[in-house]
The first five atom37 places (N, CA, C, CB, O) and aatype in JSON, in Angstrom:
{
  "aatype": [12, 16, 6, 1, 2, 7, 14, 0, 1, 14, 14, 1, 1, 0, 14, 7, 6, 1, 5, 5, 15, 14, 5, 5, 11, 19, 11, 9, 9, 10, 0, 5, 1, 3, 1, 10, 9, 0, 3, 9, 0, 0, 10, 1, 0, 1, 7, 7, 15, 15, 11, 13, 19, 3, 2, 0, 5, 5, 10, 10, 16, 1, 17, 17, 15, 16, 0, 2, 17, 3, 7, 1, 6, 6, 10, 10, 1, 15, 0, 3, 17, 10, 19, 1, 10, 6, 5, 1, 5, 15, 0],
  "atom_mask": [
    [1, 1, 1, 1, 1],
    [1, 1, 1, 1, 1],
    [1, 1, 1, 1, 1],
    [1, 1, 1, 1, 1],
    [1, 1, 1, 1, 1],
    [1, 1, 1, 0, 1],
    [1, 1, 1, 1, 1],
    [1, 1, 1, 1, 1],
    [1, 1, 1, 1, 1],
    [1, 1, 1, 1, 1],
    [1, 1, 1, 1, 1],
    [1, 1, 1, 1, 1],
    [1, 1, 1, 1, 1],
    [1, 1, 1, 1, 1],
    [1, 1, 1, 1, 1],
    [1, 1, 1, 0, 1],
    [1, 1, 1, 1, 1],
    [1, 1, 1, 1, 1],
    [1, 1, 1, 1, 1],
    [1, 1, 1, 1, 1],
    [1, 1, 1, 1, 1],
    [1, 1, 1, 1, 1],
    [1, 1, 1, 1, 1],
    [1, 1, 1, 1, 1],
    [1, 1, 1, 1, 1],
    [1, 1, 1, 1, 1],
    [1, 1, 1, 1, 1],
    [1, 1, 1, 1, 1],
    [1, 1, 1, 1, 1],
    [1, 1, 1, 1, 1],
    [1, 1, 1, 1, 1],
    [1, 1, 1, 1, 1],
    [1, 1, 1, 1, 1],
    [1, 1, 1, 1, 1],
    [1, 1, 1, 1, 1],
    [1, 1, 1, 1, 1],
    [1, 1, 1, 1, 1],
    [1, 1, 1, 1, 1],
    [1, 1, 1, 1, 1],
    [1, 1, 1, 1, 1],
    [1, 1, 1, 1, 1],
    [1, 1, 1, 1, 1],
    [1, 1, 1, 1, 1],
    [1, 1, 1, 1, 1],
    [1, 1, 1, 1, 1],
    [1, 1, 1, 1, 1],
    [1, 1, 1, 0, 1],
    [1, 1, 1, 0, 1],
    [1, 1, 1, 1, 1],
    [1, 1, 1, 1, 1],
    [1, 1, 1, 1, 1],
    [1, 1, 1, 1, 1],
    [1, 1, 1, 1, 1],
    [1, 1, 1, 1, 1],
    [1, 1, 1, 1, 1],
    [1, 1, 1, 1, 1],
    [1, 1, 1, 1, 1],
    [1, 1, 1, 1, 1],
    [1, 1, 1, 1, 1],
    [1, 1, 1, 1, 1],
    [1, 1, 1, 1, 1],
    [1, 1, 1, 1, 1],
    [1, 1, 1, 1, 1],
    [1, 1, 1, 1, 1],
    [1, 1, 1, 1, 1],
    [1, 1, 1, 1, 1],
    [1, 1, 1, 1, 1],
    [1, 1, 1, 1, 1],
    [1, 1, 1, 1, 1],
    [1, 1, 1, 1, 1],
    [1, 1, 1, 0, 1],
    [1, 1, 1, 1, 1],
    [1, 1, 1, 1, 1],
    [1, 1, 1, 1, 1],
    [1, 1, 1, 1, 1],
    [1, 1, 1, 1, 1],
    [1, 1, 1, 1, 1],
    [1, 1, 1, 1, 1],
    [1, 1, 1, 1, 1],
    [1, 1, 1, 1, 1],
    [1, 1, 1, 1, 1],
    [1, 1, 1, 1, 1],
    [1, 1, 1, 1, 1],
    [1, 1, 1, 1, 1],
    [1, 1, 1, 1, 1],
    [1, 1, 1, 1, 1],
    [1, 1, 1, 1, 1],
    [1, 1, 1, 1, 1],
    [1, 1, 1, 1, 1],
    [1, 1, 1, 1, 1],
    [1, 1, 1, 1, 1]
  ],
  "atom_positions": [
    [[7.58, -25.27, -9.71], [7.35, -25.05, -11.12], [6.07, -24.22, -11.28], [7.25, -26.4, -11.9], [5.07, -24.51, -10.63]],
    [[6.1, -23.23, -12.13], [4.94, -22.36, -12.31], [4.19, -22.74, -13.57], [5.36, -20.9, -12.37], [4.76, -23.27, -14.52]],
    [[2.9, -22.45, -13.56], [2.09, -22.66, -14.76], [2.24, -21.46, -15.66], [0.6, -22.9, -14.4], [2.03, -20.32, -15.24]],
    [[2.6, -21.72, -16.89], [2.77, -20.61, -17.83], [1.64, -20.55, -18.84], [4.09, -20.74, -18.55], [1.42, -19.5, -19.46]],
    [[0.93, -21.64, -19.02], [-0.06, -21.68, -20.09], [-1.5, -21.71, -19.61], [0.18, -22.86, -20.93], [-2.39, -21.95, -20.42]],
    [[-1.76, -21.49, -18.37], [-3.13, -21.53, -17.89], [-3.55, -20.19, -17.35], [0.0, 0.0, 0.0], [-2.71, -19.32, -17.09]],
    [[-4.84, -20.01, -17.17], [-5.29, -18.74, -16.57], [-4.86, -18.68, -15.11], [-6.83, -18.59, -16.69], [-4.78, -19.69, -14.42]],
    [[-4.58, -17.48, -14.68], [-4.2, -17.29, -13.28], [-5.4, -17.56, -12.39], [-3.65, -15.85, -13.04], [-6.52, -17.13, -12.69]],
    [[-5.17, -18.28, -11.31], [-6.25, -18.57, -10.38], [-6.26, -17.53, -9.27], [-6.11, -19.98, -9.79], [-5.2, -17.12, -8.8]],
    [[-7.43, -17.11, -8.86], [-7.48, -16.19, -7.71], [-7.03, -16.93, -6.46], [-8.91, -15.6, -7.53], [-7.19, -18.15, -6.37]],
    [[-6.47, -16.21, -5.49], [-6.04, -16.87, -4.26], [-7.23, -17.49, -3.55], [-5.32, -15.89, -3.34], [-8.34, -16.97, -3.58]],
    [[-6.97, -18.62, -2.89], [-8.05, -19.3, -2.16], [-8.34, -18.57, -0.86], [-7.67, -20.76, -1.87], [-7.45, -18.05, -0.2]],
    [[-9.61, -18.54, -0.52], [-10.03, -17.93, 0.73], [-10.17, -19.02, 1.79], [-11.37, -17.16, 0.57], [-10.41, -20.19, 1.47]],
    [[-10.0, -18.63, 3.02], [-10.19, -19.57, 4.11], [-11.65, -19.97, 4.19], [-9.71, -18.96, 5.45], [-12.53, -19.19, 3.8]],
    [[-11.94, -21.16, 4.68], [-13.34, -21.57, 4.82], [-14.11, -20.58, 5.69], [-13.44, -22.98, 5.42], [-13.63, -20.18, 6.76]],
    [[-15.25, -20.19, 5.25], [-16.08, -19.26, 6.0], [-15.75, -17.8, 5.76], [0.0, 0.0, 0.0], [-16.49, -16.92, 6.21]],
    [[-14.66, -17.52, 5.06], [-14.28, -16.12, 4.79], [-15.12, -15.59, 3.64], [-12.75, -16.0, 4.46], [-15.22, -16.21, 2.58]],
    [[-15.73, -14.43, 3.87], [-16.57, -13.83, 2.84], [-15.75, -12.9, 1.97], [-17.76, -13.08, 3.46], [-14.81, -12.26, 2.45]],
    [[-16.11, -12.83, 0.7], [-15.45, -11.9, -0.2], [-15.94, -10.49, 0.11], [-15.71, -12.27, -1.68], [-17.11, -10.28, 0.39]],
    [[-15.02, -9.54, 0.06], [-15.38, -8.15, 0.34], [-16.11, -7.55, -0.85], [-14.11, -7.32, 0.67], [-15.83, -7.86, -2.01]],
    [[-17.05, -6.68, -0.54], [-17.73, -5.97, -1.61], [-16.77, -4.91, -2.14], [-19.07, -5.33, -1.1], [-15.83, -4.53, -1.45]],
    [[-16.99, -4.44, -3.35], [-16.12, -3.38, -3.9], [-16.09, -2.14, -3.01], [-16.59, -3.0, -5.29], [-15.04, -1.5, -2.87]],
    [[-17.22, -1.8, -2.41], [-17.26, -0.62, -1.54], [-16.41, -0.83, -0.29], [-18.71, -0.3, -1.15], [-15.71, 0.09, 0.15]],
    [[-16.46, -2.04, 0.28], [-15.64, -2.35, 1.45], [-14.16, -2.28, 1.1], [-16.0, -3.74, 2.01], [-13.35, -1.76, 1.87]],
    [[-13.81, -2.81, -0.06], [-12.42, -2.82, -0.51], [-11.9, -1.39, -0.68], [-12.29, -3.6, -1.84], [-10.77, -1.09, -0.29]],
    [[-12.71, -0.52, -1.26], [-12.33, 0.88, -1.45], [-12.12, 1.56, -0.1], [-13.41, 1.64, -2.28], [-11.15, 2.29, 0.08]],
    [[-13.02, 1.31, 0.85], [-12.88, 1.91, 2.18], [-11.59, 1.45, 2.85], [-14.08, 1.55, 3.06], [-10.9, 2.25, 3.48]],
    [[-11.26, 0.19, 2.71], [-10.04, -0.35, 3.31], [-8.81, 0.28, 2.67], [-9.99, -1.89, 3.17], [-7.87, 0.66, 3.36]],
    [[-8.81, 0.38, 1.35], [-7.68, 0.98, 0.63], [-7.49, 2.43, 1.05], [-7.91, 0.89, -0.91], [-6.36, 2.86, 1.31]],
    [[-8.57, 3.19, 1.13], [-8.45, 4.6, 1.52], [-8.01, 4.76, 2.97], [-9.79, 5.31, 1.31], [-7.26, 5.68, 3.29]],
    [[-8.47, 3.85, 3.84], [-8.03, 3.9, 5.25], [-6.53, 3.6, 5.36], [-8.84, 2.9, 6.11], [-5.83, 4.22, 6.15]],
    [[-6.06, 2.64, 4.57], [-4.63, 2.31, 4.58], [-3.81, 3.49, 4.07], [-4.36, 1.07, 3.73], [-2.73, 3.78, 4.6]],
    [[-4.31, 4.16, 3.05], [-3.61, 5.34, 2.52], [-3.55, 6.44, 3.58], [-4.31, 5.85, 1.24], [-2.5, 7.05, 3.78]],
    [[-4.67, 6.69, 4.24], [-4.69, 7.72, 5.29], [-3.7, 7.39, 6.4], [-6.1, 7.85, 5.88], [-3.01, 8.28, 6.9]],
    [[-3.62, 6.1, 6.79], [-2.69, 5.69, 7.84], [-1.25, 5.93, 7.4], [-2.9, 4.21, 8.19], [-0.43, 6.43, 8.17]],
    [[-0.94, 5.58, 6.16], [0.43, 5.77, 5.67], [0.79, 7.25, 5.57], [0.59, 5.11, 4.31], [1.92, 7.63, 5.89]],
    [[-0.14, 8.08, 5.13], [0.12, 9.52, 5.06], [0.38, 10.07, 6.45], [-1.06, 10.26, 4.39], [1.24, 10.93, 6.63]],
    [[-0.37, 9.59, 7.45], [-0.14, 10.02, 8.84], [1.23, 9.54, 9.32], [-1.26, 9.48, 9.77], [1.93, 10.28, 10.02]],
    [[1.61, 8.32, 8.97], [2.93, 7.8, 9.34], [4.04, 8.64, 8.71], [3.07, 6.32, 8.91], [5.05, 8.92, 9.35]],
    [[3.86, 9.03, 7.47], [4.85, 9.87, 6.78], [4.96, 11.22, 7.48], [4.46, 10.07, 5.3], [6.07, 11.71, 7.7]],
    [[3.84, 11.81, 7.83], [3.85, 13.1, 8.54], [4.57, 12.97, 9.88], [2.41, 13.62, 8.75], [5.33, 13.86, 10.26]],
    [[4.33, 11.87, 10.59], [4.99, 11.66, 11.89], [6.49, 11.49, 11.71], [4.41, 10.44, 12.6], [7.27, 12.03, 12.5]],
    [[6.91, 10.76, 10.69], [8.34, 10.59, 10.44], [9.0, 11.93, 10.11], [8.56, 9.6, 9.28], [10.1, 12.22, 10.58]],
    [[8.33, 12.72, 9.31], [8.88, 14.03, 8.97], [8.96, 14.94, 10.19], [8.03, 14.7, 7.89], [9.91, 15.71, 10.34]],
    [[7.97, 14.87, 11.07], [7.95, 15.7, 12.28], [9.08, 15.32, 13.24], [6.59, 15.59, 12.99], [9.58, 16.16, 13.98]],
    [[9.47, 14.05, 13.22], [10.52, 13.57, 14.12], [11.92, 13.93, 13.68], [10.43, 12.09, 14.27], [12.82, 14.05, 14.51]],
    [[12.12, 14.11, 12.4], [13.51, 14.35, 12.03], [13.75, 14.64, 10.57], [0.0, 0.0, 0.0], [14.8, 14.29, 10.02]],
    [[12.83, 15.25, 9.96], [13.09, 15.62, 8.58], [12.63, 14.58, 7.59], [0.0, 0.0, 0.0], [11.64, 13.88, 7.8]],
    [[13.36, 14.5, 6.51], [12.94, 13.69, 5.39], [14.06, 12.77, 4.94], [12.48, 14.58, 4.24], [15.24, 13.02, 5.23]],
    [[13.7, 11.73, 4.24], [14.67, 10.83, 3.62], [14.12, 10.44, 2.26], [14.95, 9.57, 4.52], [12.98, 10.75, 1.93]],
    [[14.92, 9.77, 1.48], [14.46, 9.31, 0.17], [13.31, 8.31, 0.32], [15.62, 8.67, -0.62], [12.39, 8.3, -0.5]],
    [[13.38, 7.47, 1.37], [12.29, 6.51, 1.58], [10.97, 7.23, 1.79], [12.6, 5.62, 2.79], [9.96, 6.88, 1.18]],
    [[10.99, 8.25, 2.64], [9.77, 9.0, 2.95], [9.3, 9.78, 1.73], [10.0, 9.96, 4.15], [8.11, 9.8, 1.42]],
    [[10.23, 10.41, 1.04], [9.88, 11.17, -0.17], [9.24, 10.26, -1.22], [11.13, 11.86, -0.75], [8.23, 10.62, -1.83]],
    [[9.84, 9.09, -1.43], [9.3, 8.17, -2.43], [7.93, 7.63, -2.03], [10.27, 7.01, -2.66], [7.04, 7.49, -2.87]],
    [[7.77, 7.32, -0.75], [6.46, 6.83, -0.28], [5.39, 7.89, -0.51], [6.53, 6.46, 1.22], [4.28, 7.57, -0.94]],
    [[5.71, 9.14, -0.22], [4.73, 10.21, -0.42], [4.38, 10.36, -1.9], [5.26, 11.53, 0.15], [3.22, 10.57, -2.25]],
    [[5.39, 10.26, -2.76], [5.09, 10.35, -4.2], [4.18, 9.23, -4.66], [6.39, 10.33, -5.01], [3.28, 9.45, -5.48]],
    [[4.4, 8.03, -4.14], [3.53, 6.91, -4.52], [2.08, 7.18, -4.13], [4.02, 5.62, -3.87], [1.15, 6.8, -4.85]],
    [[1.9, 7.83, -2.98], [0.54, 8.05, -2.47], [-0.1, 9.34, -2.96], [0.56, 8.05, -0.97], [-1.27, 9.6, -2.66]],
    [[0.64, 10.13, -3.7], [0.08, 11.38, -4.22], [0.19, 11.43, -5.74], [0.79, 12.6, -3.6], [-0.81, 11.33, -6.45]],
    [[1.38, 11.58, -6.22], [1.59, 11.77, -7.66], [1.07, 10.62, -8.5], [3.05, 11.96, -7.94], [0.4, 10.83, -9.51]],
    [[1.37, 9.38, -8.08], [1.0, 8.21, -8.89], [-0.38, 7.68, -8.53], [2.03, 7.11, -8.72], [-0.96, 6.88, -9.28]],
    [[-0.91, 8.11, -7.41], [-2.19, 7.6, -6.92], [-3.34, 7.93, -7.86], [-2.48, 8.18, -5.55], [-4.17, 7.07, -8.15]],
    [[-3.4, 9.16, -8.33], [-4.57, 9.61, -9.1], [-4.72, 8.9, -10.44], [-4.48, 11.09, -9.33], [-5.84, 8.78, -10.94]],
    [[-3.64, 8.44, -11.01], [-3.73, 7.79, -12.33], [-3.87, 6.28, -12.24], [-2.52, 8.14, -13.16], [-4.08, 5.62, -13.25]],
    [[-3.76, 5.72, -11.04], [-3.81, 4.26, -10.88], [-5.24, 3.78, -10.69], [-2.95, 3.82, -9.69], [-6.08, 4.49, -10.12]],
    [[-5.51, 2.57, -11.16], [-6.8, 1.95, -10.86], [-6.72, 1.36, -9.45], [-7.18, 0.84, -11.93], [-5.68, 1.47, -8.8]],
    [[-7.79, 0.74, -8.97], [-7.81, 0.28, -7.57], [-6.81, -0.84, -7.34], [-9.21, -0.18, -7.18], [-6.23, -0.91, -6.26]],
    [[-6.61, -1.72, -8.3], [-5.59, -2.76, -8.13], [-4.2, -2.13, -8.08], [-5.67, -3.79, -9.28], [-3.35, -2.54, -7.29]],
    [[-3.98, -1.15, -8.93], [-2.71, -0.42, -8.93], [-2.49, 0.31, -7.62], [0.0, 0.0, 0.0], [-1.37, 0.39, -7.12]],
    [[-3.56, 0.85, -7.06], [-3.46, 1.55, -5.78], [-3.08, 0.59, -4.65], [-4.78, 2.25, -5.45], [-2.35, 0.96, -3.74]],
    [[-3.58, -0.64, -4.72], [-3.16, -1.63, -3.72], [-1.66, -1.89, -3.82], [-3.94, -2.95, -3.91], [-0.99, -2.03, -2.8]],
    [[-1.14, -1.96, -5.02], [0.31, -2.13, -5.22], [1.08, -0.92, -4.69], [0.64, -2.36, -6.72], [2.11, -1.07, -4.04]],
    [[0.57, 0.27, -4.96], [1.21, 1.48, -4.45], [1.24, 1.48, -2.92], [0.48, 2.74, -4.96], [2.23, 1.88, -2.31]],
    [[0.15, 1.02, -2.31], [0.09, 0.94, -0.85], [1.14, -0.03, -0.31], [-1.3, 0.51, -0.39], [1.82, 0.26, 0.68]],
    [[1.27, -1.18, -0.95], [2.27, -2.16, -0.5], [3.67, -1.58, -0.58], [2.18, -3.45, -1.34], [4.47, -1.74, 0.34]],
    [[3.96, -0.9, -1.68], [5.29, -0.32, -1.86], [5.54, 0.81, -0.87], [5.45, 0.2, -3.29], [6.61, 0.89, -0.27]],
    [[4.56, 1.68, -0.69], [4.7, 2.79, 0.24], [4.84, 2.28, 1.67], [3.51, 3.75, 0.13], [5.64, 2.81, 2.44]],
    [[4.08, 1.26, 2.02], [4.18, 0.68, 3.36], [5.59, 0.13, 3.6], [3.13, -0.43, 3.56], [6.15, 0.33, 4.68]],
    [[6.14, -0.54, 2.62], [7.5, -1.08, 2.73], [8.51, 0.04, 2.94], [7.86, -1.89, 1.46], [9.39, -0.07, 3.79]],
    [[8.39, 1.12, 2.18], [9.31, 2.25, 2.33], [9.18, 2.9, 3.71], [9.04, 3.3, 1.24], [10.19, 3.24, 4.32]],
    [[7.97, 3.06, 4.19], [7.75, 3.65, 5.51], [8.35, 2.75, 6.59], [6.24, 3.88, 5.77], [8.98, 3.25, 7.53]],
    [[8.15, 1.43, 6.47], [8.72, 0.52, 7.47], [10.24, 0.56, 7.45], [8.23, -0.9, 7.22], [10.87, 0.48, 8.51]],
    [[10.84, 0.67, 6.28], [12.31, 0.79, 6.18], [12.78, 2.04, 6.92], [12.76, 0.85, 4.7], [13.75, 1.98, 7.68]],
    [[12.1, 3.15, 6.7], [12.5, 4.4, 7.37], [12.29, 4.31, 8.88], [11.69, 5.59, 6.8], [13.11, 4.81, 9.65]],
    [[11.22, 3.69, 9.3], [10.97, 3.53, 10.72], [12.07, 2.7, 11.39], [9.61, 2.88, 10.95], [12.49, 3.0, 12.5]],
    [[12.53, 1.68, 10.71], [13.63, 0.86, 11.25], [14.93, 1.64, 11.31], [13.83, -0.41, 10.41], [15.69, 1.53, 12.27]],
    [[15.19, 2.44, 10.28], [16.42, 3.22, 10.25], [16.45, 4.29, 11.33], [16.6, 3.87, 8.9], [17.49, 4.56, 11.93]],
    [[15.29, 4.89, 11.58], [15.26, 5.98, 12.55], [15.06, 5.5, 13.99], [14.17, 6.95, 12.18], [15.1, 6.31, 14.92]],
    [[14.83, 4.22, 14.17], [14.62, 3.68, 15.53], [15.93, 3.53, 16.29], [13.92, 2.32, 15.46], [15.94, 3.09, 17.44]]
  ]
}
């Protein structure tokens, strides 16, 4: 059963886990984006393009600039999923 009438709680951190600074979070997000763009380039070099690869690239380019940092994390998750789908199909 979900709570519908209360404020959303942030996820709990493991004991001893430190919260990341905003600068660290930005660096991690940008590194993940760079990795995904490299994965997309490698997939294209191996055998062309697919809708999965095309959509992942659009998420990381066209929609990236207008998204805030939380939105960019969502774009990364979606693009990563699309890239993994293509990697499985081409394996």
